[in-house]
C-alpha positions as CSV (number, residue, x, y, z in Angstrom):
1,M,71.1,168.7,98.5
2,T,74.4,167.1,97.7
3,L,76.0,167.1,101.2
4,Q,78.0,164.2,102.3
5,L,76.4,162.6,105.3
6,E,79.6,162.4,107.4
7,K,80.4,166.0,106.9
8,A,77.0,167.6,107.5
9,T,76.5,169.6,110.6
10,T,73.6,169.0,112.9
11,E,71.8,172.1,111.6
12,Q,72.4,171.0,108.0
13,L,71.1,167.5,108.8
14,R,67.9,168.9,110.3
15,D,67.3,171.1,107.3
16,W,68.0,168.2,105.1
17,E,65.5,166.0,107.0
18,T,62.8,168.7,106.7
19,S,63.3,169.0,102.9
20,L,63.3,165.2,102.4
21,S,60.3,164.7,104.6
22,Q,58.3,167.2,102.5
23,E,59.5,165.4,99.3
24,Y,58.5,162.0,100.8
25,Q,55.1,163.2,101.9
26,A,54.4,164.4,98.3
27,Y,55.2,160.9,97.0
28,K,52.9,159.3,99.6
29,A,50.1,161.6,98.5
30,S,50.5,160.8,94.8
31,G,48.9,157.3,95.1
32,L,51.7,155.4,93.5
33,N,51.5,151.6,93.1
34,L,54.8,150.3,91.7
35,D,56.5,146.9,92.1
36,L,60.2,146.2,92.0
37,T,60.0,142.9,93.9
38,R,60.8,139.9,91.6
39,G,63.0,139.3,88.6
40,K,60.4,138.2,86.1
41,P,60.5,138.8,82.3
42,S,58.3,141.7,81.2
43,A,55.4,141.2,78.8
44,E,57.6,142.8,76.1
45,Q,60.3,140.2,76.7
46,L,57.8,137.3,76.7
47,S,56.4,138.5,73.4
48,L,59.9,137.9,71.8
49,S,59.0,134.2,71.8
50,D,55.4,134.3,70.7
51,S,56.2,132.6,67.4
52,I,56.8,129.4,69.4
53,N,53.1,128.9,69.5
54,Q,52.8,128.3,65.7
55,I,56.3,127.0,65.0
56,L,55.5,123.3,64.9
57,G,52.3,123.4,62.9
58,D,51.5,119.7,62.3
59,D,55.2,118.8,61.9
60,L,56.4,116.8,64.9
61,S,59.3,115.1,63.1
62,N,62.4,114.7,65.1
63,E,65.8,113.1,64.6
64,S,65.0,110.0,66.7
65,N,61.6,109.4,64.9
66,T,59.9,109.4,68.3
67,D,56.2,109.9,68.7
68,L,56.5,113.0,70.9
69,R,52.8,112.8,71.8
70,N,53.4,109.6,73.8
71,Y,55.0,108.6,77.1
72,G,58.7,108.1,77.5
73,G,61.9,110.1,76.9
74,L,62.6,110.6,80.6
75,D,65.9,112.5,79.9
76,G,64.7,114.5,76.9
77,I,64.9,114.4,73.1
78,P,68.4,114.3,71.6
79,E,68.3,117.6,69.7
80,C,67.1,119.5,72.9
81,K,69.8,117.9,75.0
82,R,72.4,118.9,72.4
83,L,71.1,122.5,72.3
84,F,71.2,123.1,76.1
85,A,74.3,121.0,76.8
86,E,76.2,123.8,75.1
87,V,74.7,126.4,77.5
88,L,75.9,124.4,80.5
89,D,79.3,123.4,78.9
90,V,78.7,119.7,79.3
91,N,78.3,116.9,76.8
92,P,74.8,115.9,75.5
93,D,75.1,112.5,77.1
94,E,75.6,114.3,80.5
95,T,72.4,116.3,80.0
96,L,68.8,115.9,81.2
97,I,65.8,118.0,80.0
98,G,63.0,118.6,82.4
99,G,59.8,120.6,82.7
100,N,59.6,124.4,82.8
101,S,61.3,124.9,86.2
102,S,65.0,124.4,87.0
103,L,64.0,125.0,90.7
104,T,62.1,121.7,90.5
105,L,65.2,119.9,89.3
106,M,67.2,121.5,92.0
107,Y,64.7,120.5,94.7
108,M,64.6,117.0,93.4
109,A,68.4,116.8,93.3
110,A,68.5,117.9,97.0
111,Q,65.7,115.6,98.0
112,F,67.3,112.6,96.2
113,S,70.7,113.4,97.7
114,L,69.2,113.7,101.2
115,H,67.0,110.5,101.1
116,Q,67.7,108.3,98.1
117,G,71.5,108.6,97.7
118,F,73.7,108.5,94.6
119,G,73.4,105.0,93.3
120,E,76.8,103.3,93.1
121,L,78.6,106.5,93.9
122,A,77.7,107.2,97.5
123,D,75.0,106.9,100.2
124,S,72.4,109.5,101.0
125,W,73.2,112.4,103.3
126,S,70.6,111.4,105.8
127,S,72.0,107.8,106.1
128,E,75.0,109.3,108.0
129,G,72.8,110.6,110.8
130,G,73.1,114.0,112.4
131,T,72.7,117.5,110.8
132,V,73.1,118.0,107.1
133,K,74.6,121.4,106.2
134,F,74.9,123.5,103.0
135,L,77.1,126.5,102.2
136,A,75.2,129.6,101.1
137,P,77.2,132.5,99.6
138,V,75.5,135.7,100.6
139,P,73.9,137.8,99.5
140,G,72.2,135.1,97.5
141,Y,69.0,133.6,96.0
142,D,66.1,133.2,98.5
143,R,64.6,130.2,96.7
144,H,67.8,128.3,97.1
145,F,67.7,128.9,100.8
146,S,64.0,127.9,100.9
147,V,64.8,124.5,99.4
148,C,67.2,123.7,102.2
149,E,64.9,125.2,104.9
150,H,62.0,123.1,103.6
151,L,64.1,119.9,103.7
152,G,65.6,120.6,107.1
153,I,69.1,121.3,105.8
154,E,71.1,123.8,107.9
155,L,72.5,126.8,105.9
156,V,76.0,128.1,106.7
157,T,76.8,131.5,105.1
158,V,80.0,132.5,103.4
159,D,80.7,135.9,101.8
160,L,80.1,136.4,98.1
161,N,83.0,138.6,96.9
162,D,83.5,140.4,93.6
163,N,85.0,137.3,92.0
164,G,82.8,134.7,93.7
165,P,82.4,132.9,97.0
166,D,85.2,133.4,99.6
167,M,87.0,130.2,98.7
168,D,89.4,130.3,101.6
169,A,86.4,130.1,103.9
170,V,84.6,127.6,101.7
171,E,87.6,125.2,101.7
172,Q,88.3,125.6,105.4
173,L,84.7,124.9,106.4
174,I,84.5,121.8,104.2
175,K,87.8,120.5,105.6
176,N,86.7,121.0,109.2
177,D,83.1,119.8,108.9
178,S,82.1,116.6,107.1
179,S,78.4,117.4,107.6
180,I,78.7,120.1,104.9
181,K,77.3,118.3,101.9
182,G,76.9,121.1,99.3
183,I,77.2,124.7,98.2
184,W,74.8,126.8,96.2
185,C,76.3,128.8,93.3
186,V,74.9,131.2,90.8
187,P,78.1,131.6,88.9
188,R,77.3,134.2,86.1
189,F,75.5,137.4,87.0
190,S,74.7,136.1,90.5
191,N,71.4,136.8,92.1
192,P,71.4,139.6,93.4
193,T,74.9,141.0,93.0
194,G,75.6,140.3,89.3
195,T,78.9,138.7,90.2
196,V,80.7,136.6,87.6
197,Y,82.9,133.9,89.1
198,S,86.5,134.3,88.1
199,D,88.4,131.5,86.4
200,E,90.4,130.9,89.6
201,V,87.2,130.5,91.7
202,V,85.6,128.2,89.2
203,D,88.8,126.0,89.2
204,R,88.8,126.0,93.1
205,I,85.2,125.0,93.2
206,A,86.0,122.1,90.8
207,Q,88.6,120.9,93.3
208,L,86.2,120.8,96.2
209,G,85.4,117.2,95.4
210,K,89.0,116.3,96.4
211,I,88.6,117.6,100.0
212,A,84.9,116.9,100.6
213,S,83.1,113.6,101.2
214,S,82.0,111.4,98.2
215,N,78.4,112.6,98.6
216,F,79.2,116.3,98.5
217,R,77.7,118.2,95.6
218,V,78.1,121.6,94.1
219,F,74.7,122.9,93.0
220,W,75.7,125.1,90.1
221,D,72.6,127.1,89.1
222,N,73.7,128.8,85.9
223,A,70.4,130.6,85.6
224,Y,71.8,133.6,83.8
225,A,74.3,131.8,81.6
226,V,73.3,133.7,78.4
227,H,71.7,136.8,80.0
228,S,74.3,139.5,79.2
229,L,73.3,143.2,79.1
230,N,76.5,144.1,77.2
231,E,78.3,142.4,74.4
232,D,81.6,142.6,76.3
233,A,80.2,141.1,79.5
234,P,82.6,138.8,81.4
235,K,82.5,135.1,80.3
236,L,82.3,132.2,82.7
237,A,84.8,129.4,82.7
238,S,83.5,125.8,82.2
239,L,83.0,124.1,85.6
240,M,82.8,120.7,84.0
241,D,86.0,121.2,82.0
242,S,87.8,122.0,85.3
243,C,86.2,119.0,86.9
244,R,87.5,116.7,84.1
245,K,91.0,118.2,84.7
246,H,90.8,117.4,88.4
247,G,88.9,114.1,88.2
248,T,85.9,115.5,90.2
249,E,83.1,115.2,87.6
250,D,80.9,113.4,90.1
251,S,81.0,116.3,92.6
252,V,78.8,118.7,90.6
253,Y,75.3,119.3,89.4
254,L,74.6,122.0,86.9
255,F,71.2,123.6,86.2
256,G,69.6,126.0,83.9
257,S,66.3,126.8,82.1
258,T,64.7,128.9,79.5
259,S,62.5,130.7,82.1
260,K,64.1,134.0,81.2
261,I,64.8,133.1,77.6
262,T,61.4,132.1,76.2
263,Y,58.2,131.7,78.3
264,A,58.8,131.8,82.0
265,G,55.8,129.5,82.7
266,A,56.1,127.3,79.7
267,G,59.8,126.7,79.0
268,V,62.2,123.8,79.6
269,S,64.7,123.2,82.3
270,F,68.0,121.3,82.0
271,A,70.6,119.7,84.2
272,G,74.1,118.6,83.5
273,M,76.0,115.9,85.5
274,S,78.4,113.0,85.2
275,K,77.0,109.8,83.6
276,A,77.1,108.1,87.0
277,N,75.2,110.9,88.7
278,L,72.7,111.0,85.7
279,K,72.1,107.3,86.0
280,A,71.2,107.6,89.7
281,F,69.2,110.8,89.2
282,T,67.1,109.4,86.3
283,H,66.4,106.2,88.3
284,H,64.9,108.3,91.2
285,L,63.1,110.6,88.8
286,G,61.5,107.7,87.0
287,M,59.7,106.9,90.2
288,S,57.7,110.1,89.9
289,Q,57.2,110.6,86.2
290,I,57.2,108.7,82.8
291,G,58.5,111.6,80.7
292,P,58.4,115.4,80.3
293,D,56.7,117.5,77.6
294,K,58.7,116.5,74.5
295,I,56.6,118.6,72.2
296,N,57.6,121.7,74.1
297,Q,61.2,120.6,73.8
298,L,60.9,120.4,70.1
299,R,59.2,123.9,70.0
300,H,62.3,125.3,71.7
301,V,64.7,123.6,69.4
302,R,62.8,125.0,66.4
303,L,62.7,128.5,67.9
304,L,66.3,128.8,69.2
305,K,68.0,126.4,66.8
306,D,71.6,126.6,68.1
307,A,74.0,128.6,70.1
308,D,74.0,131.4,67.6
309,G,70.2,131.5,67.7
310,I,70.2,131.7,71.5
311,A,72.7,134.5,71.3
312,E,70.6,136.5,68.9
313,H,67.5,135.9,70.9
314,M,69.2,137.2,74.0
315,R,70.4,140.3,72.3
316,Q,66.7,141.1,71.8
317,H,66.2,140.6,75.5
318,A,69.1,142.9,76.3
319,A,67.6,145.6,74.2
320,V,64.5,145.5,76.4
321,L,66.3,145.1,79.7
322,K,69.3,147.4,79.5
323,P,67.4,150.7,79.4
324,R,65.7,149.7,82.6
325,F,69.0,149.0,84.4
326,D,70.3,152.3,83.0
327,I,67.5,154.2,84.7
328,V,68.1,152.5,88.0
329,L,71.8,153.2,87.9
330,K,71.3,156.8,86.8
331,H,69.1,157.5,89.8
332,L,71.6,155.8,92.2
333,R,74.6,157.6,90.8
334,E,73.0,161.1,90.6
335,G,71.0,160.8,93.8
336,L,73.3,158.9,96.1
337,G,76.7,158.8,94.5
338,D,78.4,161.5,96.6
339,T,76.4,161.2,99.8
340,G,78.2,158.4,101.6
341,M,74.8,156.7,102.3
342,A,75.0,153.6,100.2
343,S,76.8,151.3,97.7
344,W,75.5,149.1,94.9
345,T,76.5,146.8,92.1
346,E,76.5,147.7,88.4
347,P,75.9,144.3,86.8
348,Q,76.6,143.5,83.2
349,G,73.9,140.9,83.0
350,G,71.2,139.1,85.0
351,Y,68.1,140.6,86.5
352,F,69.1,142.5,89.7
353,V,71.0,145.3,91.2
354,S,72.2,144.6,94.8
355,F,72.0,147.7,97.0
356,D,73.5,148.2,100.4
357,T,72.2,150.9,102.8
358,L,74.2,152.0,105.8
359,P,74.1,149.2,108.4
360,G,70.7,148.9,110.1
361,L,68.6,150.7,107.6
362,A,67.4,148.2,104.9
363,K,64.1,147.4,106.7
364,D,63.4,151.1,107.3
365,V,64.0,151.9,103.6
366,V,61.8,149.1,102.5
367,K,59.0,150.2,104.9
368,L,59.3,153.8,103.8
369,A,59.1,152.8,100.1
370,A,56.1,150.6,100.7
371,E,54.2,153.4,102.4
372,A,55.0,155.6,99.5
373,G,53.6,153.0,97.0
374,V,56.8,151.3,95.9
375,K,57.1,147.5,96.7
376,L,60.6,146.1,97.2
377,T,61.8,142.6,98.0
378,P,61.7,142.2,101.8
379,A,64.9,143.2,103.5
380,G,66.8,140.1,104.5
381,A,65.5,138.0,101.6
382,T,69.0,137.6,100.2
383,F,70.2,135.8,103.4
384,P,69.2,132.5,104.9
385,Y,66.2,132.5,107.2
386,G,65.6,136.2,106.1
387,K,68.2,137.4,108.5
388,D,70.7,139.9,107.1
389,P,73.1,140.5,110.0
390,A,73.9,144.0,108.9
391,N,70.3,144.8,107.9
392,S,71.6,146.6,104.8
393,N,71.0,144.6,101.6
394,I,68.1,145.3,99.3
395,R,67.5,143.6,95.9
396,I,66.2,145.8,93.1
397,A,64.4,144.0,90.3
398,P,63.7,146.4,87.4
399,S,62.6,144.0,84.6
400,V,58.8,144.1,84.8
401,P,57.8,147.8,85.2
402,S,57.7,150.2,82.3
403,L,60.6,152.7,81.8
404,D,58.4,155.5,83.2
405,E,57.4,153.4,86.2
406,I,61.0,152.5,87.0
407,D,61.9,156.2,86.8
408,R,59.2,157.1,89.3
409,A,60.0,154.2,91.6
410,M,63.7,155.0,91.7
411,A,63.0,158.6,92.5
412,V,61.0,157.5,95.5
413,F,63.6,154.9,96.5
414,V,66.4,157.4,96.5
415,T,64.4,159.8,98.7
416,C,63.6,156.9,101.1
417,V,67.3,156.0,101.4
418,K,68.3,159.6,102.0
419,L,65.5,160.2,104.6
420,A,66.4,157.0,106.5
421,S,70.1,157.8,106.5
422,V,69.7,161.4,107.6
423,R,67.3,160.4,110.4
424,Q,69.8,157.7,111.6
425,R,72.6,160.3,111.6
426,I,70.5,162.8,113.6
427,G,69.8,160.0,116.1
């Protein structure tokens, strides 16, 4: 049926509910076991990098003539720093190369900021006493929230709009509350909405260092910096260039990784920050390690080579990913587009589609889908503490399943949304 929910009569709603219930029961009986929970690369995507396993052979030569098999090189080999500095739009001498997880670098940055401080730049957050707070644009990335929750940092939500965080709210909160020490940002193809921050928003974020305390830091997680689905996808302005213009370079940390470029479990991470921040960060880091896996860094340089090499590699990823997103969006448009039951994003990159049910229905939809054999990210996961005030947001992650599995999963999902919406309307 293609009725609009608001215009349906009680009789039409009851007929609709009967039809949808029968459809839903058929799905339950079919024994599906499908998973749309997390944005991981598919096996097909991971195979794009398989040549990395043979790419070095016995040749470990590098431009600094370093024995990569040995200790040392805490901040990474020069050619790897140069390669990924370009991804973050920073200078190579403002870049650090880490292990396979940028989340590890972000956790360390938060922990160092909380307890160890910023060297000559500023004291630690905890040294000031009282509650430490962080701004969280929502809907957002659950693992960012978990970092703060684990460290005892209070999360304060601000809305994520189509062009980025609500900067009027961000600026006002920071001006009024000196205990706010940072903000999480996923600036290009945000998790889960696919938002790309506008040039104006990037510039305003760069100016936060002027109104915040000296130990305030923007945590700029550019996880999807090169993950376009379309060649004409929106670009992202350089945060560090804007910071240089405003003299606020010390107020930002930038992060990225190859987790969704090469091997998710065996890639490299990278961070960009001012030289003063980098000096303090590496000092603290040196207390816990002597050096990262430099051989893996060289493997990535040999595989990806330069910015053009990364772009070509990511075009291959897009060829795998885009058909999956197309199936998701086709089901949403055709199944729900004229019903008044939902809204969703249509991202041009990244790994997710952000879907909003009518208020109060997200948990019901996730539960219905699970009982029919389709696993979704828990409702509320895109908000701090798992609490979505409207109980409406659901993150759809279509990267791992096959095209046929996504097709079947989305058919079930649309039925669940319709069924929950009609039942709510009937009351």
